[in-house]
C-alpha positions as CSV (number, residue, x, y, z in Angstrom):
1,M,69.4,104.4,107.2
2,T,71.6,103.9,103.9
3,S,69.8,105.3,100.2
4,S,69.8,103.2,97.5
5,S,72.2,105.2,95.7
6,E,74.5,105.1,98.7
7,A,74.3,101.0,98.4
8,V,75.4,100.9,95.2
9,A,77.9,103.8,95.1
10,P,81.0,102.7,93.1
11,P,84.0,102.5,95.2
12,A,86.1,106.1,95.5
13,V,89.5,104.6,93.6
14,E,90.2,100.9,92.3
15,L,93.1,99.6,90.1
16,Q,92.7,96.7,88.1
17,G,95.8,95.1,87.0
18,I,98.6,97.6,87.5
19,T,101.9,97.0,86.1
20,K,104.6,98.7,85.8
21,R,107.7,98.4,84.4
22,F,111.6,100.4,84.8
23,P,115.1,99.0,83.0
24,G,115.7,96.3,85.1
25,V,112.6,96.0,87.4
26,V,109.1,95.5,87.8
27,A,107.8,97.8,90.0
28,N,104.1,96.4,90.3
29,S,102.6,93.4,89.1
30,D,99.1,93.0,88.3
31,I,98.0,94.9,91.1
32,N,94.8,94.8,91.8
33,L,93.3,97.5,94.9
34,V,89.6,98.6,95.8
35,V,89.1,101.4,98.3
36,R,85.7,102.3,98.9
37,R,84.1,106.1,99.4
38,G,84.6,107.5,103.0
39,E,87.2,105.0,104.4
40,V,90.9,105.0,105.9
41,H,92.6,102.8,103.7
42,A,96.1,101.4,104.7
43,I,98.8,100.5,102.2
44,V,101.2,98.7,104.1
45,G,104.5,96.8,102.3
46,E,108.4,96.5,102.6
47,N,110.8,98.7,100.8
48,G,111.1,97.6,97.3
49,A,107.3,97.0,97.3
50,G,106.5,99.3,95.2
51,K,103.6,101.2,97.2
52,S,105.3,104.1,96.1
53,T,105.6,103.5,92.4
54,L,101.7,102.6,92.5
55,M,100.5,105.8,94.8
56,K,102.5,107.9,92.0
57,T,100.8,106.1,89.6
58,L,97.2,106.8,91.2
59,Y,98.2,110.7,91.2
60,G,99.6,111.2,87.9
61,M,102.9,110.9,88.0
62,H,103.4,107.5,86.0
63,R,101.8,105.9,83.8
64,P,101.1,102.2,83.9
65,D,101.9,100.0,81.4
66,E,99.4,97.6,82.0
67,G,95.6,97.7,84.0
68,S,93.3,100.7,84.6
69,V,92.8,103.6,87.0
70,H,88.9,104.2,88.0
71,V,88.4,107.4,90.3
72,A,84.5,107.0,91.2
73,G,83.2,104.6,88.4
74,T,84.7,106.5,86.0
75,E,88.0,105.4,84.2
76,Q,91.0,107.6,83.8
77,H,93.7,108.2,82.3
78,F,96.2,110.5,83.8
79,K,98.8,112.4,82.4
80,S,100.0,114.6,85.5
81,P,99.3,115.7,88.5
82,A,97.1,117.9,87.4
83,D,94.8,115.9,85.9
84,A,94.3,113.6,89.2
85,I,94.0,116.7,91.0
86,A,91.3,117.3,89.0
87,A,89.9,114.3,89.2
88,G,89.9,115.2,92.7
89,I,93.3,112.9,94.4
90,G,95.4,114.7,96.5
91,M,98.5,113.7,98.0
92,V,100.8,114.6,101.1
93,H,104.1,113.8,100.9
94,Q,106.3,112.9,103.7
95,H,108.7,115.8,102.7
96,F,106.6,118.7,102.9
97,M,106.7,121.6,100.4
98,L,106.1,124.8,102.2
99,A,107.6,128.6,101.5
100,D,108.5,129.3,105.2
101,N,108.8,132.6,104.9
102,L,105.6,132.9,103.5
103,T,102.0,132.7,105.8
104,V,99.7,129.8,105.7
105,L,97.1,131.5,103.6
106,E,99.8,132.1,101.0
107,N,100.9,128.4,101.2
108,I,97.7,126.9,100.7
109,V,96.9,129.2,97.6
110,L,100.4,128.9,95.7
111,G,99.6,128.1,92.6
112,S,95.8,128.2,92.6
113,E,95.4,132.5,93.7
114,P,91.7,133.1,93.4
115,K,90.3,135.7,90.9
116,S,88.2,138.4,91.6
117,R,87.5,140.9,87.4
118,G,91.2,139.7,87.2
119,A,92.2,140.4,90.8
120,L,93.3,138.4,93.8
121,D,90.8,137.8,96.1
122,F,92.5,136.8,99.4
123,G,89.3,137.7,101.2
124,A,87.4,134.7,99.5
125,A,90.6,132.0,100.2
126,R,90.7,133.8,103.5
127,R,86.6,132.5,104.1
128,K,87.4,129.4,102.3
129,I,90.2,128.3,104.7
130,L,88.4,128.9,107.5
131,E,85.5,127.3,106.1
132,I,88.0,124.1,105.9
133,S,89.9,124.6,109.0
134,A,86.9,125.0,110.9
135,A,84.6,121.5,108.8
136,Y,87.7,119.0,109.4
137,G,89.6,120.1,112.6
138,L,92.5,121.3,111.1
139,D,92.5,124.8,113.7
140,L,94.7,127.0,111.0
141,E,95.7,130.4,111.2
142,P,96.0,132.3,107.4
143,D,98.1,134.8,108.7
144,T,100.2,133.4,110.5
145,L,104.1,132.6,108.6
146,V,104.9,128.6,107.7
147,E,108.1,128.9,109.7
148,D,106.9,129.7,112.9
149,L,104.9,126.6,113.3
150,G,105.5,123.0,114.4
151,V,105.8,119.8,112.3
152,G,102.2,118.8,113.3
153,D,100.2,122.1,112.2
154,R,102.3,121.8,108.9
155,Q,100.9,119.0,107.9
156,R,97.5,120.0,108.8
157,V,98.5,123.1,105.8
158,E,99.5,120.5,103.9
159,I,96.1,118.7,104.4
160,A,94.5,121.7,104.2
161,K,96.0,122.5,100.4
162,V,94.5,119.6,99.0
163,L,90.9,119.9,100.4
164,Y,91.4,123.9,98.7
165,R,91.8,122.1,95.5
166,G,88.9,119.8,95.9
167,A,90.7,117.0,96.8
168,T,87.8,114.1,98.1
169,T,90.4,111.4,98.1
170,L,93.7,112.1,100.1
171,I,96.9,110.2,99.7
172,L,99.5,110.5,102.9
173,D,102.8,109.1,102.5
174,E,104.3,107.9,105.8
175,P,102.4,111.5,107.6
176,T,103.8,109.9,111.2
177,A,107.3,109.6,110.4
178,V,108.1,113.4,111.8
179,L,105.4,113.0,114.6
180,V,106.0,112.8,118.4
181,P,103.0,110.8,119.8
182,Q,100.2,113.7,120.9
183,E,100.5,115.3,117.0
184,V,100.0,111.2,115.6
185,D,96.7,111.5,118.2
186,E,95.7,115.3,116.5
187,L,96.2,114.0,112.7
188,F,93.9,110.7,113.4
189,G,91.3,113.0,115.1
190,N,91.5,115.5,111.6
191,L,91.4,111.9,109.3
192,A,88.4,111.1,111.5
193,E,86.5,114.9,110.5
194,L,87.6,113.9,107.1
195,K,85.6,110.7,106.7
196,G,83.3,111.9,109.3
197,E,82.9,114.3,106.1
198,G,82.8,111.5,103.7
199,L,86.4,112.1,102.0
200,T,88.8,109.1,101.5
201,V,92.1,108.6,103.1
202,I,94.7,106.4,101.4
203,F,97.4,105.6,104.5
204,I,100.9,104.7,103.8
205,S,103.0,103.8,106.8
206,H,105.5,101.2,107.9
207,K,103.9,101.9,111.6
208,L,101.9,98.9,112.4
209,D,99.9,99.5,115.4
210,E,99.0,103.3,114.1
211,V,98.1,101.5,110.9
212,R,95.5,99.0,112.4
213,K,94.3,102.3,115.0
214,V,93.7,104.5,112.2
215,A,92.5,102.4,109.2
216,D,89.3,101.0,108.2
217,T,90.8,98.4,105.9
218,I,94.2,96.8,105.3
219,T,95.8,96.1,102.0
220,V,99.3,94.8,102.1
221,I,102.0,94.4,98.9
222,R,104.8,92.4,98.8
223,R,107.5,92.1,95.8
224,G,105.3,94.3,93.8
225,T,102.0,93.1,93.9
226,T,98.8,92.8,96.3
227,V,99.1,89.6,98.4
228,G,95.8,90.2,100.4
229,T,93.8,92.7,102.5
230,A,93.7,92.3,106.3
231,D,90.8,93.9,109.4
232,P,92.8,96.0,111.5
233,K,90.1,95.1,114.2
234,T,91.1,91.6,114.2
235,V,95.1,91.4,112.7
236,T,97.6,91.6,114.3
237,A,100.7,93.4,113.9
238,R,103.0,90.1,114.1
239,Q,100.5,88.8,111.4
240,L,101.1,91.9,109.5
241,A,104.6,91.8,109.4
242,E,104.5,88.3,108.1
243,M,102.6,89.0,105.3
244,M,104.8,91.9,104.4
245,V,108.1,90.2,105.1
246,G,107.5,86.8,106.6
247,T,109.1,87.3,110.0
248,E,107.7,88.3,113.1
249,L,107.2,92.0,114.2
250,P,111.1,93.3,115.5
251,T,111.9,95.0,118.8
252,P,114.5,97.7,119.2
253,E,114.9,96.9,123.1
254,T,118.3,96.4,125.0
255,R,118.8,96.1,128.1
256,E,122.1,94.3,128.5
257,S,124.8,97.5,129.2
258,T,128.1,97.7,127.1
259,V,129.0,101.3,128.4
260,T,132.7,101.4,129.4
261,E,134.3,104.1,131.5
262,D,136.3,105.1,127.8
263,V,135.2,108.7,126.5
264,V,135.0,108.5,122.9
265,L,133.5,111.7,122.3
266,G,133.1,114.6,124.5
267,V,131.3,117.9,123.1
268,E,131.6,121.1,125.9
269,D,129.5,123.9,125.9
270,L,128.6,123.7,122.7
271,S,126.8,126.5,120.3
272,V,125.5,127.4,116.5
273,L,124.5,130.0,115.1
274,L,122.5,130.7,111.9
275,P,123.2,133.0,109.0
276,T,121.0,135.3,110.8
277,G,122.0,135.3,114.2
278,R,119.7,132.9,115.9
279,T,121.3,130.5,117.9
280,V,120.0,127.2,117.1
281,V,122.3,125.3,119.2
282,D,122.8,126.5,122.6
283,G,125.2,125.6,125.5
284,V,125.3,122.2,124.8
285,S,127.4,119.8,126.4
286,F,127.5,115.5,126.7
287,R,129.4,112.7,126.7
288,V,129.5,109.4,124.8
289,H,131.4,106.4,125.9
290,R,132.7,103.1,124.3
291,G,129.6,100.8,123.8
292,E,127.6,103.5,124.2
293,V,124.4,104.7,122.1
294,V,123.4,108.1,123.4
295,G,119.7,108.9,121.9
296,I,118.4,112.4,121.6
297,A,114.8,113.0,120.9
298,G,113.4,116.3,119.9
299,V,110.9,117.0,117.1
300,E,112.7,118.4,114.1
301,G,113.7,121.7,114.2
302,N,115.1,121.9,117.5
303,G,118.4,121.8,116.9
304,Q,119.2,118.2,116.3
305,S,120.3,118.5,112.9
306,E,122.7,121.7,113.5
307,L,124.2,120.1,116.3
308,V,125.1,116.5,114.4
309,E,126.2,118.5,111.6
310,A,128.5,120.4,113.6
311,I,129.7,117.5,115.0
312,M,130.8,116.3,111.9
313,G,132.3,119.8,110.6
314,L,130.1,120.6,108.5
315,Q,128.7,123.7,110.8
316,P,130.3,126.2,111.7
317,L,131.0,126.6,115.8
318,A,130.2,129.5,118.0
319,G,131.4,128.7,120.9
320,G,132.0,125.1,122.4
321,R,134.5,122.3,122.0
322,L,135.2,118.8,121.2
323,T,137.2,116.0,122.1
324,F,137.7,112.8,120.1
325,G,139.4,110.0,122.6
326,A,142.2,112.6,124.0
327,E,142.4,114.5,120.9
328,D,140.7,118.0,120.8
329,M,138.6,117.8,117.2
330,T,137.2,121.3,117.2
331,S,139.0,122.5,114.7
332,W,139.3,119.4,112.4
333,T,138.3,119.5,108.8
334,T,135.2,117.1,107.7
335,R,137.5,114.6,106.2
336,E,139.7,115.0,109.5
337,R,136.8,113.3,111.2
338,R,136.0,110.8,108.8
339,D,139.7,109.6,108.5
340,G,139.4,109.9,111.7
341,G,136.6,107.1,112.8
342,V,133.7,109.0,112.9
343,G,130.4,107.7,110.6
344,F,128.1,109.7,109.7
345,I,124.2,108.5,108.1
346,P,122.6,111.9,107.8
347,E,119.3,112.7,108.1
348,D,118.5,113.5,104.1
349,R,119.9,111.2,102.6
350,H,119.6,113.0,99.1
351,R,120.6,115.9,100.0
352,Q,123.6,114.8,102.2
353,A,124.4,110.6,101.7
354,L,124.2,109.8,97.8
355,L,124.7,110.9,94.4
356,L,121.1,109.6,92.8
357,D,122.6,109.9,89.1
358,A,125.7,107.5,90.0
359,A,126.2,104.2,90.0
360,L,126.0,101.9,93.4
361,W,129.5,101.2,93.1
362,E,130.0,105.4,93.4
363,N,127.4,105.5,95.8
364,R,129.6,103.2,98.3
365,I,133.1,104.6,98.4
366,L,131.1,108.1,98.0
367,G,133.6,109.8,101.4
368,N,135.5,107.1,102.0
369,Q,137.4,107.6,98.6
370,T,141.2,107.9,100.5
371,R,140.4,105.2,102.1
372,P,140.9,101.0,101.1
373,P,139.2,99.9,99.6
374,A,138.6,102.3,96.9
375,R,141.7,103.9,96.4
376,K,144.5,102.1,95.5
377,G,147.6,104.7,95.2
378,I,146.4,108.1,93.4
379,F,144.0,105.6,91.8
380,I,140.2,104.8,92.6
381,D,140.6,100.7,92.4
382,R,136.9,100.2,90.6
383,G,137.5,96.3,90.8
384,A,137.7,97.0,94.9
385,S,135.4,99.3,95.1
386,R,132.9,96.9,92.7
387,N,133.3,94.4,95.0
388,S,132.9,95.6,98.2
389,C,129.2,97.4,97.0
390,K,128.1,93.7,96.0
391,N,129.4,92.2,99.8
392,I,127.5,95.0,101.3
393,M,124.6,94.7,98.8
394,K,124.1,91.1,100.0
395,E,124.7,91.7,103.1
396,Y,122.4,94.7,103.9
397,D,119.9,93.3,101.7
398,V,119.8,96.3,98.8
399,R,117.9,95.1,96.7
400,A,118.9,96.2,92.7
401,P,119.7,94.7,89.6
402,G,123.5,95.1,90.0
403,C,126.3,98.0,91.1
404,D,126.4,99.9,88.1
405,T,122.4,100.6,88.8
406,L,122.0,104.2,89.3
407,A,121.5,105.3,93.0
408,V,118.0,107.1,91.5
409,A,116.4,103.8,90.7
410,L,116.8,102.4,93.8
411,S,113.3,103.0,96.8
412,G,114.3,104.6,99.7
413,G,114.5,101.9,101.4
414,N,116.8,100.0,99.6
415,Q,119.1,103.5,99.3
416,Q,119.2,103.7,103.1
417,K,120.5,100.1,103.6
418,L,123.1,101.0,101.3
419,I,124.2,104.0,103.0
420,V,124.6,102.1,106.1
421,G,126.2,99.5,105.0
422,R,128.9,101.5,103.8
423,E,129.5,103.4,106.7
424,M,129.0,100.3,109.2
425,S,131.2,98.9,106.7
426,G,134.7,101.6,107.1
427,E,134.6,100.1,110.9
428,P,133.9,103.5,113.1
429,K,134.7,104.1,116.8
430,L,131.8,107.0,117.2
431,L,128.6,106.9,114.5
432,I,126.9,109.4,114.2
433,A,123.0,107.9,112.8
434,A,120.8,110.4,111.8
435,H,117.0,108.8,111.4
436,P,119.1,105.4,110.2
437,T,115.6,103.8,109.7
438,R,113.5,106.3,108.5
439,G,111.5,105.3,105.4
440,V,112.3,101.4,105.9
441,D,110.1,98.4,105.8
442,V,109.4,95.9,109.2
443,G,112.6,93.9,108.0
444,A,115.4,95.8,107.2
445,Q,114.1,97.7,110.1
446,A,115.2,94.8,111.8
447,V,118.7,94.5,110.5
448,I,120.2,97.5,110.8
449,W,118.9,97.4,114.3
450,E,120.6,94.4,115.1
451,L,123.8,95.8,113.3
452,L,123.7,99.0,115.8
453,K,123.0,96.3,118.8
454,T,125.9,94.3,117.5
455,A,128.2,97.2,116.8
456,R,127.6,98.6,120.4
457,H,128.4,95.5,122.0
458,D,131.9,95.6,120.3
459,G,132.2,98.8,121.7
460,L,130.8,101.1,119.2
461,A,130.2,104.7,120.5
462,I,126.4,105.7,118.7
463,I,124.9,109.2,118.8
464,L,121.7,108.4,117.6
465,I,118.5,111.0,116.5
466,S,115.7,109.3,116.2
467,A,111.5,110.6,114.9
468,D,110.9,107.0,116.0
469,L,110.7,106.8,120.2
470,D,110.2,103.7,120.3
471,E,113.0,103.1,118.7
472,L,115.3,105.9,121.0
473,I,113.6,104.2,123.9
474,G,114.6,100.7,123.1
475,L,118.7,101.3,121.9
476,S,119.8,104.3,123.7
477,D,122.1,103.8,126.9
478,T,121.4,107.2,127.9
479,L,118.4,109.7,126.8
480,Y,118.1,113.7,126.4
481,V,115.4,116.2,124.9
482,M,116.6,119.2,123.0
483,F,114.2,122.0,123.2
484,R,114.9,125.6,121.1
485,G,118.7,124.0,121.0
486,K,118.9,122.9,124.5
487,L,119.4,119.9,126.1
488,V,116.3,120.0,128.6
489,A,116.0,116.5,130.3
490,Q,118.1,113.6,131.1
491,L,115.4,110.4,131.2
492,D,116.3,106.9,131.9
493,P,115.2,104.7,128.6
494,G,114.1,102.1,131.2
495,D,111.8,103.9,132.9
496,V,110.1,106.4,130.4
497,T,107.5,106.1,128.0
498,P,106.8,107.4,124.5
499,E,104.3,109.8,126.1
500,Q,106.2,111.1,128.8
501,L,109.0,111.1,126.2
502,G,106.7,113.3,123.9
503,T,105.6,115.7,126.8
504,H,109.4,116.9,127.3
505,M,110.2,117.1,123.5
506,T,107.4,119.3,123.1
507,G,108.0,121.7,125.9
508,A,105.3,120.9,128.2
509,A,106.6,119.2,130.8
510,A,108.8,122.4,131.7
């Protein structure tokens, strides 16, 4: 029986009329959100809809221009994340913030080290971490080095960090983006434990089927404002997609073969060593033909990043050979590979693909400054570069005030669409696409899928790395699994299921 005190308990979080403006754009406009205590509340919306800005406001990273934030019935005026944490709000970011060379315990207490009589009290910290682990089913080993953990375990460490600091409301930003299906199921089990203990979870995701599975309530945000709530028990993924972007849910599937006999890229016995001497790519061989998408699946950290960087000339080879058409590409510089017709969508857009403090037109020519439209003689053709930028913004629906806008001002999805547009507009012969739809909404995802399908049909050879297993299965003509630096399986995309693929990715199929 529910007590009267519980019946009248205020919401865990209530946002009233939140408006947040930045130069040239209104990110949030009169947003209202009520999150009940002890529920998993999902927030969905296309990129640029204002989800991240709203959560940063709740977490104290932004101050609203209008409106109010209430936590457990009390109005709050957060000036920093420290204020939000003190009020019981914790946030687990999409990109984990852990130190690999520290243990689980050291990562969790970092910045909140327990003290007893002025000295560090790691015994008390260990006891508290084990209590949290047991209470919420996190299965943590305090003395394990983080570098030895898989992605799912690292995420549980991040959750434990905010619980250790006393959070009663957790914001999870795209928490399943890098997880295989088995790890997603484990995460959902952890969320059930959190909810069962009375904690509240705000769950941000683009994966509508997952949202319908895990959430108690769904709020949809479009173009900076709330457009409605939905009951996950009755709403369909198609209906949610229509609320978000006005179109039906896209599918990556394509079964018409366009693979030719022409080999565009040959990878022969490729090996890469880290400076520490550890082998991260171990004797990898495969071919990519004209009109073929070769998908490479793997849990992050199993060598996929080093493999694509080696193909791009960003990692030195410890052994092996690369051919591009009839030519030996092994000794080519990265510039020579790009000028020769290799396009690259890197997995980390901030580190490898953008100059965040530069204008969009400058980012449009980044990596292409030796070729038209960027180059005119020995000079940069600013006018042609701006016109090309405008065309990409229009064709790829990059939402920004103009080409002089700084890249840092764009949402992650709009940044990604600019990168995809830049690489595709160069008419490459080979495209290396590492997580091309990571962090984009269903509308942008559909655009990118169709572009890849069309380019494949027109003869483009594509290497696809993705954490989205449906995307890998749907787009690939040939599908490999990478585990501990080796290609351990070749699967038929027409027959394999995401669950079977996940089993191979975790090494459980060996």
